[in-house]
N, C-alpha and C positions, 0 to 999 in steps of 0.2 A: 574305612576303606576295606574292600575285600582283598585279602592278601593273596593275590594270584601267584606272586613270586616271593619266595622266602630267601633271605640272605643267609649265607653260610661262610665261615672263615676259610679262605684258600691259603694253605700252608706255603705253597710255592711262591705266590705273589704277595703274601703278607697283606691281604686285603679281603674284604667281603666280596663274594660273588652271588648272583641271584640264581636260586634254584626254585623251580616251579613247585608250588605246593600241589599243583594239579597232577603231579606224577606220582602221588603217594600210592596209587593203585598198582604201579609197576615196581615198587620197592624203593628204598632209600639209596641215594647216591653216596658212595663211600668216599673217604678221604683219598684213597689211592687213585680212584678214577679222577678226582679233581686235580691231583698232582700230575697225572698223565696228561689231562687236557691242557693244563698250564704249560707242561713241557712241550707238547706238540705246538702250542700257540707260539712259543718262542723259537722253535727250530725250523718251521716250515716257511718257505718264501712267501712274500706278500703278494706276488702276482699269480694269476691263475688263468687257465684257458677255459673257454665256454664248455661247461659240462652239464649235462642234464641230470637233475637229481633223481634219486631212486625212492619211490614211495614205500612206506611201510605196508604191511599186509592189509591194513584197514584203509589205505589210500591217502593217509596223511604223511607229512614230511617233517623230519628233524634235519635242519640244514646247519652244517658246521659243527656236528657233534662227533665227527671222526668216522672211521670206516669208509664205506663207499661214497658217502656224501661230504667228506671232509672239504673238498674244493669244488663242489657243484655250484652252478650259478643260474640254472634255468629250470623252471617248473612249467610243464605244458598246461594247456587248458584242461580243467578237471571238473568232474562231477562226482561228489563224494557224499555218502550218508553214513553217519556213525551213531551209535547208541550207548557207548560206554561213558564212564565217568571221566571228567577233566580232559576232554578231547580238544585238540587244536588241529587246524588244518596245516598250518606252517608254524614251527617254532624254531627260531634262529639261535645258534649257539656260538661259542667262542671262535670257531674257525671260519666264520663268514667274514671274509676280508675284501669283498668286492661287491658289485651291484648284483643283487638277486632279482632276476626277471621272472615274474610269475604271469602266466596267461590268465584267461578268464576263469573265474571260480564260481561253481554252483555247489553250495555246501549246506548240508542239513545235519544238525546235531541235536538229538532229542533223547530224553529218557535218562540222562545222567546229570552230573554236577559240573558247573563251571565251564560250559563250552566256549571255545575261542576260535576265531578265524585265523588271525595272524598275531603272533606275539613274539617279542624279542626277549630272550633270556640273558645271554651272555655276550652277544655281539657288540662291538664298539665302533662308533662312527669314526673315531680317530684311526682305526685300522682299515678304513675304506668301506665299511659295511653300509649298505643302502639297499632299499627294497622298492622295486617298481612292479606294479600289479595292474592288470587290465580291469575288466568289469567284475563286480562281485555281486552275487545273489545268494543270500544266506537266510536260513531259518534256524534259530537257536532256541533251545528250550532246556532248562535245567532247574533243579531244586536249589542250586546256589548259582551265583553269577547271573547271567552270562557276562562275558567280557569280550567284545567283538574284535576290536583291533587295538593293539597297544604297542608302544615302543618307548625306549629311553636310551641313555648313553650316546646320544648323537646319531642314532641310526634312523635316518629319515625314511619315511614311507610315502610313496606317491601312487595314487590309485585313480582310476577313471570313474565310471559310474557305479555307485555302491548302493545296494538295496538290502536292508537287514530287518527281519522281524525277530525280535528277541523277547522271550517270555520266561519268567521265573516259574514256570510250571505250576505245581501245586503250592509253591512257596517255600521259603526258608523256614525250617521248623525249630531252629535254635532260638535262644533268648535274645541275642544281639544286644546285650546290656551295655556294651561300649559304643554301639551305633556304628561299628566299623564294617558291617556287611553291606556290600553294594553291588550293583550291576552297572557296567560302563559300556557305552557304545564305542566311543573313540577315546583313547587315553594316551596322552603324550607328555613326556617329561620325567623328571626324577622324583617319582613317588616314594613314599616311606619304605616300601619293600622292593624298590628297583635295584638295590645294590649299589647305587651311585653314592660315592663319598669323596670323589677326587676333586680338589679345589681347582685343578686346571680346567675343569669343564664349566666353571662359573663364567657367566657372560656369553654362553653359547646356547644354541637351541637344539632340541629334538623336535623335528617338524613332520607332521602328517598332513599331506595335501591330497584332497579329494576333489574331483571335478564336480560331480553331482552326488548328493547323499540323501537317501530316503531311509529314515530310521523309525521303526515302530517298536517301542520297548515298554514292557510291563513288568512290574515287580510286585511280589507278594511276600508276606510272612514277617517274622520277627515278633517274638512273644513279649519282650520288654520294650524294645524300640523298633520302629519299622525299618525295613531295608531301604537304603538309598538308591534312587533311580537317577542316574546321570547320563545324559546323552553324549556330551562332549566335555572332556576333562583335560585341561592343560595345567600342569603343576610344576613347581620347583620347590623341592623339600629336602632331597638328599636322603640317603639311607638312614632310617630310624632317626630323622630329625637332625642329621649332620649339617644341613643347610648348604652342602656342597653338591653340585651337579648341574645338569642342563636344565634350562627352562623349557616348558612345553609350549609348542605352537601348533595350532590346528587351523588349516586354511581350507575353506570351501570355495572353490573358484566360481561356481555358477549357482546352483540351486540347492538349498537345504530344505527338506520337508521332514519334520520330526514330530512324532506323536508319542508322548510319555504318559504313563498311567501308573499310579502307585499312591503310597501314603506319605512318602517323603521324597520330594523331587527337587533336584538341583540340575535343571536341564542342561545349561551350559555353565560349567564351573571352572573358574580360572583364578589361580592364586600363585603367588611366589615370584621372586626375582632374585637374581644374583649378579654380582659385579666381579669382573676379572681383576687380576692383579694390575693390569694396565688401564683399568677404568671403563672397559666396555660393559654396559649394563644390559641384561636380557630380562625383560618382563614377560612372564607367561601370558600368552596371547591367543585369542581366537579371532580369526578374520573371516567375515561372512560377505557374501554378495546378496543375492535375493534369498529370503528365508521365510518359511511358514512353520510356526511352532505351536503345537497344541499340547497343553499340560492339564491333566485332570486327575481328580482323586478317585481311587477305586470305590466301587459301590459300597456304601456303608462305612467307609473309612473317613479319616480326618487327616489331611495333609499337614503334618506338623512342621512349622518353620520352613516351608518350601519356597522355592524361587524358580522362575523359568530361566533367568540368567543370574548367576551369583558371581560377583567379581570381588576378589580379595578374601582374606581369611584372618581371623584373630585368635584362633585356637592354638593349641600347643604345636601342632605340626601341620603345615608350614604357615606360620604367620607372615603375611605379606600381601603386596599389591598384585593387581591383575589388570589386564587390558582386553576389552572386546571392541572390535571395529566392525561396523556394518556399512558396506559401501553401496548397497542397493536398498530394496524395500524389505523391511523386517515386519512380519505380521505375527503377533503373539496373541493367542487366545487362551487365557487361564481363567475364564469365567466359571469353570467347574472345578477349580483347584481350591479346595477348602483350606483355610488357614495359611495361605501363601500369598506372595506378591509376585509381580512380573519381573522386576529387576531390583536386586539388592547389591549394594556396594559396601565393602569393608576395607579397612587398612589404609594408611596414608599413601597417597599417590595413585590409588585405583581409579580407573577411567573407563567410562562407556562412551564411545565415539561413533556417532551415526550422523555426521554433519557433512559428508562429502557431497560432491556435485550432484550425484544421483541418489542420495540417501533419502529414505522416508521410513517412518516407524509408526505402525498402527498397533495399539494395545487395547485389549479388552480383558480386564482382570476382575477377579472376585474381591481382591484386597486393594493394596496400593499399587500404582503403576511403578513408582520408584521409591525405594527405601534406602536411606544412607545410614549405615552402622546401627541396625537393629540388633537384637539378640542373635548370636551366631551359634546355632545348635546347642541351646541350653546354657550358653555362656552369656553374661550380661553385656550390654553395649559398652564399647570402649572408645577412648579418645582417638581421633584420627585427624590428619591434616592434608589438605590439598586434594580431596576426592572431587572428581570432575565428571559431569554428565553433559554431553553435547549432542543435540539432536536437531536435524533439519526436517521440516515438514512432519512434525510429530503429531499424532492423533491419539491422545491418552484418555481412556474411559474406564470406569469401574461400575460393576453391577452392585457393589456394596451400597448400603444406605448411609454408612457412617465412616468408612475408611477415608483417610486423607489420600488425595491423589498422589502427591509427592510429600514424603515424610523424611525430615532430617532430624536425627536424634541429638541430644545434648552432647556437649564437649567436642563438637566437630568444628575445626577451624579451617578457614580459607576454602570452604566448600563452594564449588561453582556449579550452577545449573544454567546451561545455555540452550535456549530454544530459539531456532531461527526458521525462516521460510514462511511465505504468505499462506501456505496451506496447513500450517500448524493449527491445531485446535485442542485445548485441554479443558475437560469438563469435570467439575467436582461432583461428588455424590450429594444427594439432597441434604444430608446432615453431616457432610464431611468437608474438610478444608481442601482448598485448591493446593495450598502449600503450607505445611506445618513445619516449623523450625523449633528446635529445643524440646522435642518429645522425650519422654522418659519411659524406661521399662521397669523402673523401680529397683534395679539391681546395680546401677553404676555408682561408684564411689568417687569418681573424678569430678572436679569442680572447675574445669577449664571453661573460659568464656568463649562459646562458640561463635563463629562468624560465617554467614552464608551470603553469597551474591547470586541473584537470579537475573539473568540477562535475557529479555524477551525481545526479539527482533523479527517482526512480522508475525502474523497469526492472530488467533482469537483465544481468549482465556476467560473461562466462566467459573467464578467462585470467589472465595475470600482467603486471606492469609492470616497466620497467627504466630505469635512467639509464646510457646507453651511454658517456657521456663522464665518468663519475664519477671516473676517475683523472687527468683533465686538470687543468691548473693552475687554470682557471676553469670548473668543471663546471656543468652545468645543474642546476636544482632542479625538483622536481615536487611540487605540493600536490594531493592528491586529497580532495574533499569528497563524502561520501555522505550524503544527506539524505532522510529519509522512510521510513516503514514498508514501502513497496513497492519500496525500493531494495535490491538484493541483489548483492553481488560474490562470485561463485563462483570460488575459487582453483582453477585448472586447470593441470596440468603442461604445461610447454613441453618436450616430449621428456622428458629426465631431469631437467630443471631444475624446482625447486619453490620458488624464492625470488622474491617480488615486491619490487622496490626502488623507493623513493620518498624524498622528503625528509620530508613530513608527511602523515599520513592522518587525516582528521577523520571520525568516524562519528557521526551525529546523528539524533535523533528516530525511533528504531526501525530505522534502516538496519542491514543485516546484512553482515558478512564471513563467508562460509561456507568453512571449511577442511576439509571432509570429502572433497572431490574426487570425490564420488559422483553429482553431478547433471549431466545432459546434456539439451540441448533436442532435441526432435524437429524434423522439417521440415514445411513446408507449401508449397503451390504458389500462385504469384501469376500471374494472367493479365495479359499485356502487350497486344499488338495483333497483328493479322494471324495469329492462332493461336499466337503465341509465348508461352512461359511461362518462369518461373524459380522455383527452389526456394530458400527462405530458412528461417531458424530459426523455430520456432513458440513464441512467448512463452507461450502458454497450455498448452503440453504439455511439461512438464519431468519427465524420468524419473530415478529414483534407482537406482543400481546397488549391490548389496551389496559390502562390502569383502572383498577376498581377501588383503590383507596390511596390515600397519601402514603408516600414511601420515603424512608430516611435511611441513608447509608453513612457510615463513619469511616474515614481514613485516619487511623491513629498512628502518628509519626510525622516526621518532617517531609514536606512535599516540595520538590523543586520542579517547576514547570518551565522547561527550556524549549519553547516552541511547540509544546504539546497541547492537548485538549482535555478539559474537564467537561463532560457532557451530562447534562441533566434533562435534556430535551427529548420528549417523545414526539413521534409523528402524529399530531393531533388531527382529528377529522373535523373538528369544529373550531370556530374562532376563539372561544374562551375555554381553556382546559378545565375539565371537571375536577381533576386531582393534580396534586403537585408533588414534585420530588425535592427533597432536601439532602444536600451533601455536606456533611460536617467534617472539617479537617481539624482533628484534635492534635494540634501541634502548629509549628510555624510553616508559613507558605512563602516561597520565593519564586519570582517570575523573571524570565529573560527571553530574548528573541521574540518570536511571534506567538506568545502564549495566549490561549483562548479559553473562555468559558462559554458554553452553549446552554441556553435555558429557554423554556416556554414562558411567555408572559402574555396575558390577555387583558384588554382595557376597553371598557365600554363607556359611552356617554351616560350621564353628564360628567362623572368623575368629580374629584375635589382635590384640594391641596393635601389632604390627609390620606390619599390613596383609595378613596371609595371607588367601587365598581371595577377594581383591578385585582388580579390574582397572578402569582408568579412562583416558579421554582426558586429555591433559595440556596446560596452557598454561604455556609457559616464557618468562620475560622476562629478558633479559640485562642490561637497564638498571634504572632505578628504576621503582617503581610508586607512584602517588599517587591520592588520591581514594578513593571507595568503589565497588566493583563487586559486584553480586549474582550469585552463581553458582547456576545452575539445573541440577540433575541431570535428565536426560531419560531416561525409561523406554522400554520397548518401545512401538511404535506412536506415539511422539512425545508421550506424556503427560509434563507438566512436573512438576518437583519430586519425582521418583521415583527411588529406587535399587532396582532389581530384584534379586531373589535371595532366599535363604532365611534371611538373617541375622536373629537375634532381638534386639530392642532392649532387652528387659528382661533384662539380663544381670548376673551377679554381678561381673564384672570389666570393665575398659575394653577396648573393641574399636575399632580404627581401620582406615581404608582406606590404600592406598598414596597417596603425595602426588599431588594433582590439579593443583596450581599451584606453580611454583617461581619465585622472584624472586632473581636473583643478587646484586643490589646491596642495601645495607642497607634493611631494611623492618621496621616495628614490628608487623606482624601485623594491621593494621586495614584493609588495602586490599581484602580480599575477604571477603564474608559470605555466608551461605546456610544454609538448612535443607532437608531432603529427607525425604520419606516412604519407609518401607520396607513390606514386606508384614506386618510386626509392628505393635505398638501405638504406638511412639513415633516420634520424629523424629531423623534424623541431623543433626548440627550441624557446620558448617565451622569448624575451628579451625586453629591454626598452631603451628609450633615453629621455632627457629633450629637449623640443622644446619650447623655449620662455616661460618657467615657467609651461608648460603643460607636464605632464608625459605621453608619448606615449608607449604603449606596442604593439609589432608586432612579427611576426614569422620570423626566419632566419634559413638558412641551415648551418651557420658557427657559432661555439662558439669560445671562446678564445683558446681552445685546438685543434681546427680543426673541421672537419665534424663529427657530432654526428650520428652514425648509429642507425637505428631502431633495437630494441632488437632481432628481428627475424633474422637479418643478420648473426651473427656468426653461428647459426645453419644451415642456408641455405648455406652459403659460405663454411663451413667445412664439409658438409654432405658427399662429395666425399672422403675426407681424412679419415673421421671416418669410412666409409664403407670399404675402403682399409685396414685400421688398423685391423678391425674385420676379414677380410680375411687372413691377415698375421698371426694373432693369431690362427686361426683355422688350418692353414697349419702347423705351428710350424717347428720343426726339426724332423729328424728321431727318435732320442732318446727321444724327448718329446712325440711323438706320440706312439712309439712302445716299448720303453725301449731298452735293449740289445738283438738284434735278433741273435747275433752270438751264443748264448747259444744253439740254435737248433743243431749246430754242436758239441758243447762241452758236453752237458748232455748225459744221457743214450740213447738218440735217436741217438747218434753217432754210436751206435752198431746196431740200428734197420734199418738204411739206408732208403730206399724208402718206408718202411712201415709207416713212420711218415706222418700223415695227416696235413692239414692246421690248424694253430692256429686261435682262435677267441680272440678278444681283445676289451676293452672299456676303456675310460678314461673320467675324468671330469677335467676342467681347469678353471682358473680365472686369471684376470689381472687388475692391476690398473696402469693407465698411465696419466701423466700430461704433456701437450704440450703447449707451448706458441708460438705465431706467431712472426716473426721478426718485423711486423708492429704494430699489435694491438690485434688480435683475438686469443683467447686461448680456451682450453678445458681440462676437467678432465673426463677420461673414466673409467668406471668400466665394465669389460667384464667377462662373464662366459658362459660356454657351456659344451656340452658332445659330444662324438663320439663313435660309435659302428662299429666294422669292422671284417672282416673274410678274410683269405687268401684261396681262392678257388683253387689255383694251386700252388703246392710246388714240386720242382724237384731238383735233384742233377746232377752235371756235373761229367764227368769221371775224371776230375782233382781234385775233392774233394770240389768244390764250390757248392753253392745252390742258388735257385731263388724262390722268393715268389711273387705271383700276387694276388691281392685282391681288395676289395672295402669297403667303409664305408659310413655311413650316420651320419649326425651330426646336432646339433641345437646350436645356440649361440645368445646372446643378449648383446647389449652395452647400458648402461645408461650413459649419458653425461651431464655435466654441462658446459654450454658455457659462455664465458666472453669477455668483451671488455674493455681494460684499459682506454678508453676515457669516459666510463660511470662512473657516480658518485659512484655507488655501485658495479662497475665492473661486477658482475653477470648479465647476460642478459636472461637466460632461461635454459631450459632442453630439452634433446632429447632422443629418444629411437630408436635403430635399432635392429631388430631381424629377424631371418630367418633360413631356413633349407638349408643344403648343401649335395651334393653327391660327393664322390671322388673315384678315381681309383688309385691304387698304384702298382708299380713294383719295386722290390728291388733285386739287384744282389750282391752276396758275392763271392769273390775269395777265394781260399784256404788260402792265406796269410792274410785274414780278410779285404782286401780292399772292398769297396762297392760303388755302384751307386744306388741312390734312386730317382725315378721319380714319380711325383704325378700330377694328373689332377683333378680339382674340379670345380663344378658349384654350384652357390648359388642363392637364391631368397630372396630379402631383402624388409622389410617394415620399413619405417622411420616415426616417429612421432615427431613433434616439439611443444613445449609449451613455448612461450616467456613470460617474466615477465609482459608484457603489456596485457596479456590475449589472445593473438593470438595463435590459434592452427592450425596446418596444417599436412598433410600426404603426403607421397611420396613413390613410389615403385621403385624397381630396380632389376637388375640381374647382376651376376658377373661370370667371368671365371678366374681361377687361374691355373698357371703351375709352378711347382717347380722341380729343378734338384739339387741334393746334392751328393757330393762325399767325401770319407774319406779313410785313409789308416793307420792302427795301426802299431806301431813299438815297439817291446819289448825293454825296457831300459837295460836289461842284458840277458845273456843266462840263460835258465831255462829248467828244465825237463818237460816232458809231464804231464799235469794236476797239475803243480806246480804254485802257485800264483805268479804273476809278475805285475809290473807296465808297462803300455803301454802309448805311446804318439801317439795321432791320430790327425794329421792335417785334417781340414775339409774346405769345400767351398760349398756355396749354392747360387743359383740365382733364384729369384721368379719374375714372371710377373703376373700382374692382369689387367683385363679390367672390369670396373664397369659402367654399363649403368643405369642412373637415368632418370626417366620420368619427364617431365615438370608438373608444378601444379600452381594453383592460390589460394592464401590464402584469397581471398575476396577483397584484395587491390593491392597486388603485383603479377605480373606474373613472375614466376621463371622458367627460361629455363632449359631443361634437357640437356642430353649430356653424352658422355663416358669419364670416368676418367681412365687414364692409370697409372700404378705403376710398377716400376722396382727396386727391392731391392736385394743387394748383401751382402753376409756374408762370412768372412774368420775367422778362429779360430783354436784353438787346444783344444783337450780333453785329459786329463790324467785320465786313468782308471786302476783300480786294480780288477782283477778277481781271485777268488779262489774257490776250491771245498768246499762244506759244510762238507764233511767227506772223509776219505780214501776210494778210489775205488768208490766214489759216484760222478757221473758226474754233478749233479745239482750244479749250480754255484752261488756264491754271487758276486755282481758287485757293485763297487762304482766309481764315477768319479767326477772330477771338470772340468769346461770348461770356456774358455775366448774367446770372439768374438769381432770383429769390424764390424759394419753394416753401409751400405751406401744406401741412396735413390738416384737413378740416375735421377728421374723426380720430378719436382717441383709442379706438379698438374696444373690444368687448371683454367681459370677464370670462374666465375659463373655470369650469367646475371640475375640481379634482376631489373625488370622494364627496365629502359633505362640505368642502371648503370652496369658496370662490376667490380666484386669484386674478388680479389685474395689474398690469404695469403700464406706466405712461412714459413715453419717450419724447424727445425734442420735437416740437411742432414746426419750427421755422428755422431755415438754414440758407446760407448763401452758397453759390456755386460759380467757379471760374473755369474756363476751358479754352482750348484752341484746337483748330482742325484745318484740314486742307484736302485738296483733291488735285490729282495730276493725271493727264492723259498718258496712257502707255501704248496706245495704238489708235488707229483711225476711228475705232468705234468702242474703245474701252478706257476705263478709268480705274485708278485705285484711290481710295479715300481713307482718312483716319481722323479720329477725334479722341481727345483726352480731357478729363475734367477732375477738379478737386472740389470737395465740399466740406463745410464746417458749420456747426450750429451757431445761431445768433442768440446767445443766452440759453438758459435752461440746462437740461441734461446734455451730456456729451453726444455729439454726432459728428463723426469725421471719417472721410474716406476718399478714395480716388478710383477712377475707372477709365477704361480705354476701349477703343474698337478699331478694327482695320477691316476694310471691305473692298470688294471688286465688283464692277458692273460692266455689262456688255450690251450694246444696243444692236439688235438685229435689223438689217436693212436689206 
């Protein structure tokens, strides 16, 4: 350290006081002067009035030194240029016991040694000394120093906007064998030569606060060792290592722009702490908001053991912790700093904290981005405990080919590295480690077993980890915690090395370890200041490269997968991958929660029981496997639960893939589960076998119960039958659609003859139906709809009959739950069919009540499928329906005209439907279209009772019960799904019971209703019920 202030013994106070070495050109301060200054300090009152300070002949100020400036407290705006040795613009002395207010400063000091802007020599904060200053613009140049702004002893300095250009001119010409010559931009706290040794100051701060700071500082010289270039220095050391005194604190409220150039750089240097007698601890601290820092080596030089930010110190004076806090965006460019790293931390308890709400850190370094306890200026690494680095939205990069991005040396216990934020991205060098723990500098004699925990929450991490002291007697341990769905660790080769070593890896809550080796971040440009820029990784632009060879990565250590993801799958462009990935876990594996493994598997026909015609990524576990992990096959373009290829799942013999997971230690076969779709109808199921003590998991198309269908199959296979059932429900029977139309002849329109106009009608209907297939597939339908119609032609025959011709429009929808009895949970998904229909009706009534009802209907259908595995598909169709129904009522006794009587009416009906469905592709399976034909017959009998509502009133009440037998004469057609043909047969014959009625609600209007229950007569299950309510009005 450059000794700006030299401590001397004060006889009066019996303590050291700080005398500036920079005043040697003016002569030595005698003991008598020191005694006089001390006497004045004790005799003068502590209060003062506002007094303007008097400048010296060269325009600078000694404040509190006695004479005219003994009690001054104001310095006006100043523009000063000096060329002498050891100049300062303001130097504060013992008699400053109040706030010194300084205006704006424009200061130039060139041609001499050790120029300073503001320096505190003897003033004490405990006496009320404080300095407030406006804006500062300064140019400093000297063959030693310069030291821009410095304070100690609790004298706080507050400044507004500060801009400093500081240059060590032609350079320091001395040897600097001790390495103590330095230039400081801002220096706060009890440095070695501050004169502080009072234990009462422990636990307190000397604080320098600046609103905006721009610092451009260059150092040169030093024949034995280079001169130190330090931009911000906060220290607690005490006079000559007494360890008593204030801790330094530097606060930059808004913006820091700092450019440092030299051969030994410690851009921000923070170390030392002290605790008061009452337990208050003050750790030397630098607090930043937004910062741009550029550090570079002088041309032709080599920056020895440099750091852009150095926290803590392990050398003789002052060994201790430090703290740096960055609340905004911190940009560090040390890509031209040879022999240095971006951030170094030493000493137990040191901390770099950049994880606030608005924090972000971007680093481009020539060495490591972070080093923990490396050599400390020619002293070997030493043991430390509790060093902590916390960063949010960190972007760490190195231009080195071999440097570890984060490097933790041996003998470091309870080290924490916390990286958070989805915008974080850490990229290892091509031949360097992402995180190295247990590194050695060859000089440490400690054998402490180190321990490091790396917590990664959000962000992307490219590279591998290692335990460099793994073969030592007391090796270090490394625990890696990956947490959150936006946390992704991309394993990336270190040269030819593909193994990541750790003690324990915990993957939780959707975090991913990617073992494809196929992903690489692009770069982006960050603007710094003065037109300077730097390039760092672009978190938002990650590219994937196609594999050109098989790739294997190893995770050496215990792996705990608590709802995380192990990804081996590439985004393939073809059905069958050309190359495969293997992930080896050299240790034990434990799963919990929704643990997943993602991999590519390809499988072509014809295949075999031995895995012919298949290829797959492989997970290999050398230790034990416990818990349950779901395996997801990833198809081309990243689709989940897909095995691409031409394999057919409806096969006569068992077909298997090659093993996709191997567990070397004893395993019962329950650790990995999964199902996967193929281009055919069914599902591949993950199963296992024991092969000479090794548990092998593989895909098969057969389970113990038979072929396992894809959950989409029931919906696809039954879509035609579901559509036909919707059409049958819309057609219904004559009495369901129209109620009792004979009333047109019975009511008072019987006397109005041809004057009666056509009736209008409408109805709503609903149906619930459960059907089971004879083989395996079933469905539960819920149907509802409405129809609106009008008879536009009504006529009577000479024999007394009548005819009605009309049309209707309707809408109906079916919501279906599909099932497969071979699935564990039976339910496979849902479907929805909906559409509009148009119909034409013609009904003829004979005088004796016999009728013929003819209906033609066209419909337009939209199908939607939602399988339980997340697959969604749509299909369109059109339908044509034709119905013919006949009936003849017979009175069960003789009766008078208009007298109520029971009637028996035999009925018969035949319905044909043709339903044409379009082909579609759900992204995996090609489903063929085609026309589905249906032919349904019905025979039955209706018992009806009709009576007048009142004497001589033709309006009729009607009530009936009905019983039917129904038969489907066609079984339906096969549906082609991929290469497979699927067909399901349902019940063909069933019985139906129902009742209905009709009531007049006006002279020309009726309401009517019908409800029915049906059930199969043998064979597969068919059971359901339906109902309808209608209203009709006759225009007269």
